[in-house]
C-alpha positions as CSV (number, residue, x, y, z in Angstrom):
1,M,73.4,139.5,89.9
2,V,75.0,137.3,92.6
3,A,74.9,134.3,90.3
4,G,76.5,136.4,87.6
5,N,79.3,137.4,89.9
6,V,79.9,133.8,90.9
7,E,80.2,132.7,87.3
8,A,82.5,135.6,86.5
9,N,84.8,134.7,89.4
10,L,84.7,131.0,88.4
11,S,85.7,131.9,84.8
12,K,88.9,133.5,86.2
13,G,89.9,130.6,88.4
14,L,91.7,131.3,91.7
15,S,92.6,134.9,92.6
16,P,96.3,135.8,92.6
17,S,96.5,135.6,96.4
18,Q,94.7,132.3,96.5
19,A,97.1,130.9,93.8
20,V,100.2,132.1,95.8
21,L,98.8,130.5,99.0
22,K,98.0,127.3,97.3
23,R,101.4,127.1,95.6
24,G,103.3,128.0,98.9
25,F,101.5,125.2,100.7
26,D,102.4,122.7,97.9
27,V,106.1,123.6,97.9
28,M,106.5,123.3,101.6
29,G,104.3,120.1,101.8
30,A,106.1,118.4,98.9
31,A,109.5,119.2,100.3
32,V,108.6,117.7,103.7
33,G,106.8,114.8,102.1
34,L,109.8,113.8,100.0
35,A,112.1,114.0,102.9
36,L,109.8,111.8,105.0
37,T,109.0,109.2,102.3
38,F,112.3,109.0,100.4
39,W,113.1,105.8,102.4
40,L,109.9,104.3,101.1
41,I,110.1,105.5,97.5
42,V,113.5,104.0,96.8
43,P,112.9,100.4,97.9
44,A,109.4,100.6,96.2
45,W,111.2,101.6,92.9
46,L,113.7,98.8,93.3
47,A,111.0,96.2,94.0
48,A,108.9,97.5,91.1
49,S,111.9,97.3,88.8
50,L,112.3,93.6,89.7
51,D,108.6,92.9,89.5
52,A,108.0,94.5,86.1
53,R,111.5,93.6,84.8
54,S,112.0,97.2,83.7
55,N,112.5,100.7,85.2
56,G,110.3,100.8,88.3
57,F,109.2,104.3,87.6
58,F,106.1,104.7,85.4
59,T,106.1,107.9,83.4
60,Q,103.4,109.2,81.1
61,R,102.5,112.5,79.4
62,R,99.5,114.1,81.1
63,V,97.6,117.4,80.6
64,G,98.5,120.0,83.1
65,K,97.8,123.7,83.9
66,D,96.8,125.8,80.9
67,G,96.7,122.6,78.8
68,R,100.5,122.1,78.8
69,L,101.7,118.5,78.8
70,F,104.0,117.3,81.6
71,T,105.5,113.9,82.6
72,V,103.8,112.4,85.6
73,V,106.0,110.0,87.7
74,K,104.6,107.0,89.7
75,I,105.8,103.6,90.9
76,K,105.2,101.1,88.1
77,T,102.3,98.7,88.9
78,M,101.6,97.2,85.5
79,R,103.2,95.2,82.7
80,P,102.5,96.1,79.0
81,S,100.1,93.9,77.1
82,R,99.7,93.4,73.4
83,E,96.0,92.5,73.9
84,L,95.0,95.5,76.1
85,T,96.1,99.0,75.0
86,T,93.4,101.1,76.7
87,T,94.4,103.7,79.2
88,V,91.3,102.9,81.3
89,T,92.2,100.5,84.2
90,R,89.5,98.4,85.9
91,S,89.6,96.0,88.8
92,G,91.2,92.7,87.9
93,D,93.1,94.2,85.0
94,P,95.6,91.4,84.0
95,R,98.3,94.0,83.4
96,I,98.5,94.9,87.1
97,T,101.2,92.8,88.8
98,P,100.7,91.3,92.3
99,L,103.1,93.8,93.8
100,G,101.4,96.5,91.8
101,R,98.1,95.7,93.5
102,F,99.7,96.2,96.9
103,F,101.2,99.5,95.8
104,R,97.9,100.7,94.5
105,R,96.0,99.6,97.6
106,T,98.4,101.4,99.9
107,K,98.9,104.4,97.5
108,I,102.6,103.9,97.6
109,D,102.6,104.2,93.8
110,E,101.5,107.8,94.1
111,L,104.4,109.0,96.3
112,P,106.8,110.0,93.4
113,Q,104.2,112.5,92.4
114,L,105.5,114.6,95.2
115,W,108.3,115.5,92.9
116,N,105.7,116.7,90.3
117,V,104.2,118.9,93.0
118,L,107.6,120.3,94.0
119,A,108.5,120.9,90.3
120,G,105.3,122.9,89.8
121,D,103.6,120.4,87.4
122,M,101.0,119.3,90.0
123,S,99.3,120.4,93.3
124,F,98.4,118.3,96.3
125,V,94.7,118.9,95.5
126,G,93.0,119.4,92.2
127,P,91.6,117.6,89.2
128,R,93.5,114.3,88.5
129,P,95.9,114.7,85.5
130,D,94.4,112.8,82.5
131,V,95.9,111.7,79.3
132,P,95.2,114.0,76.3
133,G,91.7,113.8,75.0
134,F,89.8,114.8,78.2
135,A,90.8,118.0,80.0
136,D,92.4,119.5,76.9
137,A,89.2,118.9,75.0
138,L,87.0,121.0,77.4
139,Q,85.1,123.9,75.9
140,G,83.7,127.2,77.1
141,A,83.5,127.9,80.8
142,E,84.6,124.4,81.7
143,R,88.1,125.2,80.5
144,V,88.6,127.0,83.8
145,M,89.5,123.6,85.0
146,L,92.8,124.1,83.2
147,S,93.5,127.3,85.2
148,I,94.8,125.3,88.2
149,R,97.4,122.5,88.5
150,P,96.1,118.9,88.5
151,G,96.2,117.3,91.9
152,I,97.2,114.0,93.6
153,T,93.8,114.0,95.2
154,G,90.7,116.0,95.3
155,P,86.9,115.8,95.7
156,A,86.4,113.8,92.4
157,T,89.3,111.5,93.3
158,L,87.8,110.7,96.7
159,K,84.3,110.1,95.3
160,Y,85.7,107.7,92.7
161,R,88.2,106.0,94.9
162,N,86.7,102.7,93.8
163,E,86.6,103.7,90.1
164,E,88.4,100.5,89.0
165,E,85.7,98.3,90.6
166,L,83.0,100.5,89.1
167,L,84.5,100.2,85.6
168,A,84.9,96.4,86.0
169,V,81.2,95.8,86.0
170,Q,80.5,98.0,82.9
171,T,79.9,96.4,79.5
172,D,82.0,99.2,77.9
173,P,84.3,100.7,80.5
174,E,85.8,103.3,78.1
175,A,82.3,104.6,77.1
176,Y,81.1,104.7,80.7
177,N,84.2,106.6,81.8
178,R,83.9,109.2,79.0
179,E,80.1,109.6,79.1
180,V,79.3,109.2,82.9
181,I,82.3,109.5,85.2
182,W,84.3,112.2,83.3
183,P,81.3,114.7,83.1
184,D,80.6,114.2,86.8
185,K,84.3,114.8,87.6
186,V,84.3,118.0,85.6
187,Q,81.4,119.5,87.5
188,M,82.9,118.5,90.9
189,N,86.2,120.1,89.9
190,L,84.5,123.3,88.8
191,E,82.7,123.4,92.2
192,Y,86.1,122.9,93.9
193,I,87.6,125.9,92.1
194,R,84.6,128.1,92.8
195,Y,84.7,127.4,96.6
196,W,88.4,126.9,97.0
197,S,90.1,127.4,100.4
198,L,93.3,126.1,102.0
199,G,91.2,124.5,104.7
200,R,89.3,122.5,102.2
201,D,92.6,121.4,100.6
202,I,93.9,120.2,103.9
203,R,90.6,118.3,104.6
204,Y,90.9,116.5,101.2
205,I,94.4,115.5,102.0
206,L,93.5,114.1,105.4
207,D,90.5,112.3,103.9
208,T,92.9,110.7,101.4
209,V,95.5,109.6,103.9
210,F,93.2,108.3,106.6
211,H,90.4,106.7,104.6
């Protein structure tokens, strides 16, 4: 009976009060974060514009809450390539610029996503927003992952913080991502929703910033 209740609660996602608490924390945190990091985002955008010889903001359509598409905003770290068209990035990817490697290593490229959080497209903590073909293809109880906003960080993001290095040693990075990494991320994100608390969100944010 207890297991049945847990599964029933999971299928509904966060409770209304939990959703309000999570969103309130996101709005306040994103507003403060943008105010504190605006001085860093602007010069990073200018530098990326010169480095990539195009608009320094990278935008891409990603799958968000309830399966709706939204436009994620990051600092551009890659140049387009005619030879490589995959959305899977691995360590040593020739598309990544030298400055882009610095932005990725320091997470500066992630800062513009604070706007996505403030606008309601994303949360500080949650499943990473993927391109179409992953989260929107979930079936059954796993679709509860779409009941919350995707996040800048989260348990799966922290576990796979070295994902690019992991993919770099695979014979078929795309297959490994789809068949091994993605299913593991789904299970971790379902557990995150099941045991959600604001304290856990704060812990994930601190782990991301200081590790």
